C-alpha positions in Angstrom: -5.5 12.7 -15.1 -3.2 9.8 -14.1 0.6 9.3 -14.0 3.1 6.5 -14.1 5.1 5.6 -10.9 8.7 4.5 -11.4 11.1 3.3 -8.8 14.6 2.4 -9.9 17.3 0.8 -7.7 15.6 2.1 -4.5 17.3 1.5 -1.2 16.1 2.5 2.2 18.0 2.3 5.4 17.1 3.3 9.0 19.4 3.9 11.9 18.4 1.7 14.8 20.1 0.3 17.9 20.9 -3.4 18.6 20.1 -5.2 21.9 23.3 -3.8 23.4 22.3 -0.2 22.5 24.9 0.1 19.7 23.9 2.0 16.5 23.5 -0.1 13.4 21.8 0.1 10.0 18.5 -1.6 9.3 18.1 -2.2 5.6 14.4 -2.1 4.7 14.6 -2.0 0.9 17.4 -3.1 -1.4 17.6 -2.6 -5.2 13.9 -2.3 -5.6 12.6 -1.7 -9.2 8.9 -1.1 -9.9 6.9 0.5 -12.6 3.1 1.2 -12.3 1.5 2.3 -15.5 -0.7 5.4 -15.8 -4.3 4.6 -15.0 -3.5 1.2 -13.6 -4.8 -0.4 -10.4 -1.7 -2.1 -9.1 -1.3 -4.1 -5.9 1.8 -4.7 -3.9 1.6 -7.8 -1.6 4.2 -9.1 0.8 4.8 -10.5 4.3 4.6 -8.2 7.3 7.8 -6.2 7.7 8.9 -6.5 4.1 8.8 -2.7 3.5 5.4 -2.3 1.8 4.5 0.8 3.8 8.0 2.2 3.3 7.5 2.1 -0.5 4.4 4.2 -0.1 6.1 6.7 2.2 8.8 7.2 -0.4 6.4 7.6 -3.3 4.3 10.1 -1.2 7.5 12.1 -0.4 7.1 11.7 3.3 10.6 10.2 3.3 13.6 10.3 1.0 15.4 7.1 -0.2 18.9 6.2 0.8 19.6 5.4 -2.8 17.9 5.1 -6.2 15.3 7.3 -7.8 11.5 7.7 -7.5 9.5 9.4 -10.2 5.8 10.2 -10.6 4.7 11.4 -14.0 8.3 11.7 -15.0 9.2 14.1 -12.2 11.5 13.1 -9.4 9.8 12.9 -6.0 11.5 15.2 -3.4 8.6 16.1 -1.1 4.8 15.6 -0.6 2.5 17.0 -3.3 -1.1 17.3 -4.2 -0.5 15.1 -7.3 -0.4 12.2 -4.8 -3.3 11.3 -2.5 -2.7 9.0 0.5 -5.3 6.8 2.3 -4.0 5.2 5.5 -5.3 2.2 7.4 -6.6 4.5 10.1 -9.3 6.9 9.0 -7.5 10.2 9.9 -10.7 12.2 9.9 -11.1 15.3 12.1 -13.7 14.2 14.7 -15.2 17.7 15.0 -15.8 18.2 11.3 -18.6 16.5 9.3 -18.0 14.1 6.4 -18.5 17.0 4.0 -16.3 19.3 6.2 -13.4 16.8 6.2 -13.4 16.8 2.4 -13.8 20.6 2.2 -10.7 20.9 4.4 -8.6 19.1 1.8 -10.0 21.5 -0.9 -9.2 24.5 1.3 -5.6 23.3 1.5 -5.4 22.9 -2.3 -6.8 26.4 -2.8 -8.4 28.1 -5.8 -12.1 27.4 -4.9 -14.7 29.5 -3.3 -16.7 28.2 -0.3 -19.8 27.3 -2.4 -17.5 25.5 -4.9 -15.8 23.5 -2.1 -19.2 22.5 -0.7 -20.4 21.4 -4.2 -17.2 19.5 -4.9 -17.3 17.7 -1.5 -20.8 16.6 -2.1 -19.9 15.3 -5.6 -17.1 13.1 -4.1 -19.4 11.9 -1.3 -21.9 10.9 -4.0 -19.0 9.0 -5.8 -18.6 6.8 -2.7 -22.3 6.6 -2.0 -22.4 8.8 1.1 -24.0 12.0 -0.1 -27.0 11.3 2.3 -24.5 11.3 5.2 -22.7 14.5 4.4 -23.6 16.2 7.7 -22.7 13.2 10.0 -19.7 13.5 12.2 -17.1 10.7 12.0 -18.3 9.3 15.4 -21.7 8.8 13.8 -20.3 6.7 10.9 -19.3 3.0 10.7 -15.7 2.0 10.0 -16.5 1.3 6.4 -18.2 4.7 6.0 -15.2 6.5 7.5 -12.8 4.9 5.1 -15.0 5.8 2.2 -15.0 9.5 3.4 -11.1 9.2 3.6 -11.0 7.9 0.0 -13.4 10.6 -1.2 -11.3 13.3 0.5 -8.1 12.0 -1.2 -9.8 11.9 -4.6 -11.4 15.4 -4.2 -8.1 17.1 -4.9 -7.9 15.1 -8.2 -4.5 13.5 -7.6 -2.7 11.8 -10.5 -1.8 8.9 -8.1 -3.8 7.4 -5.2 -1.7 5.5 -2.6 -3.6 3.2 -0.3 -1.9 1.6 2.7 -4.0 -1.5 3.7 -7.1 0.8 4.1 -9.5 -2.1 4.7 -7.4 -4.1 7.1 -9.3 -3.1 10.2 -12.7 -3.9 8.8 -14.9 -7.0 9.1 -14.8 -9.5 6.2 -18.2 -8.5 4.6 -17.5 -4.7 4.8 -14.0 -5.3 3.4 -15.3 -7.2 0.4 -17.9 -4.6 -0.3 -15.4 -1.8 -0.2 -13.1 -3.7 -2.5 -15.9 -3.9 -5.1 -16.6 -0.2 -4.6 -12.9 0.7 -5.0 -12.8 -1.1 -8.4 -15.9 0.9 -9.4 -14.4 4.2 -8.3 -11.2 3.4 -10.2 -13.1 2.6 -13.4 -15.0 5.9 -13.1 -12.0 8.2 -12.3 -9.1 6.5 -14.2 -6.7 7.5 -11.4 -3.5 5.5 -11.0 -3.9 3.4 -7.8 -1.2 1.7 -5.9 -2.7 -0.5 -3.2 -0.7 -2.4 -0.6 -1.9 -5.4 1.4 -0.7 -8.6 3.0 -4.1 -10.3 2.0 -3.6 -12.5 -1.0 -7.3 -12.7 -2.0 -7.6 -8.9 -1.7 -4.6 -8.6 -4.0 -6.0 -10.9 -6.7 -9.5 -9.3 -6.6 -8.2 -5.8 -6.9 -5.1 -5.9 -9.1 -4.7 -5.7 -12.8 -1.1 -6.6 -11.8 0.2 -7.8 -8.5 3.8 -7.4 -7.4 5.0 -9.9 -4.8 7.7 -8.6 -2.4 10.4 -10.6 -0.7 11.0 -10.6 3.0 13.4 -8.0 4.3 15.3 -6.4 2.8 12.3 -5.8 0.5 12.7 -6.4 -3.3 10.2 -7.1 -6.0 10.2 -10.9 -6.4 7.8 -11.2 -9.3 5.0 -9.2 -11.0 1.9 -11.2 -12.1 -0.6 -10.2 -14.7 -4.1 -10.9 -13.3 -6.4 -11.8 -16.2 -9.8 -12.6 -14.7 -13.2 -12.4 -16.5 -14.8 -9.6 -14.5 -17.9 -9.3 -16.7 -21.0 -9.8 -14.6 -18.8 -9.7 -11.4 -21.7 -8.2 -9.4 -23.9 -11.2 -10.2 -21.4 -14.1 -9.4 -18.7 -14.8 -6.9 -15.4 -14.0 -8.7 -13.5 -15.2 -5.7 -15.0 -18.7 -6.1 -13.8 -19.2 -9.7 -11.0 -21.6 -10.6 -9.0 -18.8 -12.2 -9.1 -16.8 -9.0 -7.9 -19.9 -7.0 -5.0 -20.4 -9.4 -3.8 -16.8 -9.0 -4.2 -17.1 -5.3 -2.2 -20.3 -5.1 0.6 -18.8 -7.4 1.1 -15.8 -5.1 0.8 -18.0 -2.0 3.6 -20.2 -3.3 5.8 -17.2 -4.1 5.4 -15.8 -0.6 5.9 -19.2 1.1 9.1 -19.9 -0.9 10.6 -16.6 0.0 9.7 -16.9 3.6 11.3 -20.4 3.8 14.5 -19.1 2.0 14.7 -16.2 4.4 14.3 -18.5 7.4 17.0 -20.8 6.0 19.4 -17.9 5.4 19.0 -16.8 9.0 19.3 -20.3 10.3 22.6 -20.8 8.4 23.9 -17.5 9.8 23.1 -18.6 13.3 24.6 -22.0 12.6 27.8 -20.5 11.2 28.0 -18.1 14.2 27.6 -21.1 16.6 30.1 -23.2 14.7 32.7 -20.4 14.7 32.1 -19.8 18.3 32.5 -23.6 19.0 35.7 -23.6 17.0 37.1 -20.7 19.0 36.4 -22.5 22.2 38.3 -25.6 20.9 41.2 -23.5 19.9 41.4 -21.9 23.4 41.2 -25.3 25.0 44.0 -26.8 22.8 46.3 -23.8 23.6 45.6 -24.2 27.3 
């Protein structure tokens, strides 16, 4: 089963303190609209600090928005739920439980299964990510890529309608990262789960996404949504990343990110310039009065 994700007019604000210790509002997201179709592998890409992780926190129900609405499967999100699985950049596995035991823990929390059923289901999902031969290994005995595959299997084991992935491959080496990207596409095809994947890596976004949403710099908004139409037939036998079509999509997203970064820098430069100009004018006024 899979569900749509709908964000309408979402705004998120955090209370922070300025350099002088005075409280002020930090606007992370402003008027953000986004729709992810049921069963889609959708990627959200943007510069660091644009609010990508904040979007996932809101969809997961870990935080509530300051404004707007968030719906999963037509239901408003008000708290965390088992209909949404979450995979973090860090592996978040319990070090004293085996790979199988970590997955069984998620199934225990869901409830409704006997111990033999939990063991059987855990092995099934380890098999899905190619780790059934490592079921009795502790996390400390697994590589970084293996740990992340266990984390993905654990999230999928509860059969969520939506899987949220927050830069899960960011800490891995390039070869492992590419291999796990390919495996994630295969898992998505087999399960049909709606996946929302966030990254700051443009090539990762193009490789994974059926559609890619490009976010602006803070406050985060959706700048543009791009349909990725690549010929993925025989992708295992050729380098999809080396094709001309892949390069064109990469360049298109790169341009969007660069344009917005430059606009953001210019806006801040003008603000500082205006502040300096106003301050200079005030000094002149004081001098003329004197």
